C-alpha positions as CSV (number, residue, x, y, z in Angstrom):
1,M,3.8,-7.7,4.6
2,N,0.4,-7.4,6.4
3,V,-2.7,-8.8,4.8
4,L,-6.1,-8.1,6.3
5,K,-9.4,-9.7,5.3
6,Y,-12.8,-8.5,6.5
7,K,-16.1,-10.2,6.8
8,S,-17.7,-7.9,4.2
9,V,-16.7,-5.3,1.7
10,A,-18.5,-2.7,3.7
11,A,-16.5,-3.5,6.8
12,E,-13.3,-3.4,4.8
13,N,-14.2,-0.1,3.2
14,S,-14.7,1.4,6.7
15,A,-11.4,0.0,7.9
16,W,-9.6,1.3,4.7
17,G,-11.1,4.7,5.2
18,D,-9.8,4.7,8.8
19,L,-6.4,3.6,7.6
20,K,-6.2,6.4,5.1
21,I,-7.0,8.9,7.8
22,R,-4.4,7.5,10.3
23,R,-1.6,7.2,7.7
24,H,-2.5,10.5,5.9
25,L,-2.9,8.7,2.5
26,E,-3.9,11.8,0.5
27,A,-3.1,12.4,-3.2
28,G,-0.5,15.2,-3.5
29,R,1.2,14.7,-0.2
30,K,5.0,14.8,-0.2
31,N,6.7,11.4,-0.8
32,L,3.3,9.8,-1.6
33,S,2.1,8.6,-5.0
34,V,-1.2,7.1,-6.0
35,V,-0.5,4.0,-8.1
36,G,-2.8,1.8,-10.2
37,G,-3.0,-1.8,-11.3
38,E,-2.6,-3.3,-7.9
39,G,-6.2,-3.2,-6.6
40,S,-9.1,-0.7,-6.5
41,E,-6.9,1.8,-4.7
42,A,-3.2,1.9,-3.8
43,Y,-0.6,4.3,-2.4
44,L,3.2,4.2,-2.5
45,Q,5.1,6.1,0.1
46,I,8.9,6.5,0.1
47,L,10.5,7.9,3.2
48,P,14.2,8.7,3.3
49,N,15.6,8.4,6.8
50,R,19.3,9.2,7.2
51,N,21.1,6.3,5.4
52,V,18.0,4.1,4.7
53,F,14.9,4.4,2.6
54,E,11.5,2.9,3.7
55,A,9.0,2.2,0.9
56,E,5.5,1.3,1.8
57,L,2.8,0.2,-0.6
58,S,-0.8,0.1,0.8
59,V,-3.3,-1.6,-1.4
60,H,-7.2,-1.9,-1.1
61,K,-9.0,-4.7,-3.0
62,G,-12.6,-5.8,-2.2
63,A,-12.8,-7.2,1.3
64,W,-9.0,-7.1,1.6
65,H,-6.2,-4.6,2.1
66,F,-2.5,-5.3,2.5
67,R,0.7,-3.4,3.0
68,L,4.2,-4.2,1.7
69,V,7.2,-2.6,3.3
70,S,10.8,-2.5,2.0
71,V,13.7,-1.0,3.9
72,T,17.0,-0.6,1.9
73,G,20.2,1.4,2.0
74,Q,19.4,2.8,-1.5
75,S,16.3,4.2,-3.2
76,P,13.9,1.2,-3.4
77,S,12.7,-0.3,-6.7
78,T,9.1,0.8,-7.0
79,E,8.6,-1.5,-9.9
80,A,9.6,-4.5,-7.9
81,L,7.1,-3.5,-5.1
82,K,4.4,-3.0,-7.7
83,A,5.0,-6.3,-9.3
84,S,4.9,-8.1,-5.9
85,A,1.6,-6.2,-5.1
86,Q,0.1,-7.3,-8.4
87,K,0.9,-10.9,-7.7
88,I,-0.6,-10.7,-4.2
89,A,-3.7,-8.8,-5.4
90,G,-4.2,-11.5,-8.1
91,K,-4.4,-14.2,-5.5
92,L,-7.0,-12.4,-3.3
93,S,-10.6,-13.3,-4.0
């Protein structure tokens, strides 16, 4: 898990915009879903790679953004990732 806090919402919005460009977080992209309830904006990406799956949930909330990553041998539980993200987002002020 990576959690980043910025000095201002404007600085975070700029960093979040850059992250979205670098990570190609665009609605409609293959293996990427826009999810709600975790922050002001969130993306879930599941990447199968041979015998493992990598799930990444990137969440933007106010002056914060964070990323949860799960690597498993089977398709990951998106509900468990979302529940974890909601707990973390709830603690960020």
